[in-house]
C-alpha positions in Angstrom: 0.0 0.1 0.1 1.5 3.5 -1.1 0.1 6.8 0.8 -0.3 9.8 -0.8 1.0 13.3 1.0 -1.7 15.8 0.5 0.1 19.3 -0.3 -1.7 21.9 2.1 -0.8 24.8 0.0 0.4 28.3 0.9 -1.0 31.1 3.0 -0.6 34.8 1.8 0.4 37.5 4.2 0.6 41.2 4.2 1.6 44.4 6.4 -0.9 47.2 6.2 1.7 49.4 7.4 4.9 48.9 5.4 3.3 46.5 2.3 5.6 43.8 3.4 3.8 40.3 1.6 4.9 37.1 2.3 3.6 33.5 1.3 4.2 30.8 3.8 3.4 27.1 4.4 -0.3 27.2 6.7 0.7 28.5 9.9 -1.5 30.4 12.4 -0.1 33.8 12.4 3.1 35.4 10.8 5.1 38.2 12.5 7.7 40.6 11.4 9.9 43.4 12.4 8.2 46.4 10.7 10.3 49.1 9.4 7.3 51.6 9.1 6.7 50.8 13.0 10.5 51.4 13.9 11.4 47.9 13.9 9.0 46.4 16.6 7.6 43.1 15.5 4.1 43.1 14.5 1.6 40.5 13.1 1.0 40.5 9.5 -2.8 39.8 8.3 -4.0 37.4 5.7 -3.9 38.5 2.1 -7.1 40.4 1.2 -8.0 41.4 4.9 -8.1 45.0 5.5 -6.6 46.5 8.8 -4.2 48.5 10.4 -1.6 48.1 13.3 -1.1 50.7 15.8 1.4 50.8 18.5 1.0 51.9 22.1 3.6 53.7 24.1 4.4 53.0 27.8 3.2 56.0 29.5 4.5 54.9 33.0 8.0 55.1 34.8 10.2 52.4 33.2 12.8 52.8 36.0 15.4 49.6 35.6 12.8 47.4 33.7 13.9 45.9 30.3 11.4 47.0 28.0 11.2 47.0 24.1 12.3 50.5 22.7 10.9 52.1 19.6 14.1 52.9 17.1 16.2 55.9 17.7 14.5 58.0 20.2 14.4 55.1 22.5 10.5 55.4 23.6 9.2 52.2 25.2 6.5 50.1 23.5 3.5 48.5 25.8 1.2 46.7 23.3 0.8 46.5 19.2 -3.2 46.6 18.5 -3.9 44.6 15.2 -7.5 45.8 14.3 -9.4 44.0 11.4 -12.9 44.4 9.9 -13.8 41.3 12.5 -11.9 42.0 15.6 -8.9 43.3 17.2 -5.8 41.3 18.1 -3.7 43.0 21.2 0.0 42.1 21.9 1.6 43.0 25.1 5.2 43.6 25.5 5.9 42.5 29.2 9.2 43.8 30.6 11.7 41.0 30.9 12.2 39.3 34.3 15.8 39.5 35.8 17.5 38.0 38.7 20.7 37.6 40.2 22.1 34.6 42.8 24.9 35.2 45.1 26.4 32.7 47.6 25.2 32.8 51.3 
């Protein structure tokens, strides 16, 4: 008995901010560092789906937190909101946890 592999085809993606397009095997979502959004990693939309991506700057005190910064101006990014005609996705860029160890 021989089996046949079913080709799942391709998915096409686009960025509404910079116009980047990509073609991949089926995956739930796709990301890229968007040059129009100062290199912050944001979600791509399926081809043909209208939408927009908006960054939210962190407005509270950063202190010693390790946060994602925007380009040359060094502004901290808190979240990215992707809006489509059928809903929104929100990605929160949480600060990186740090720790230290010392001998007792």
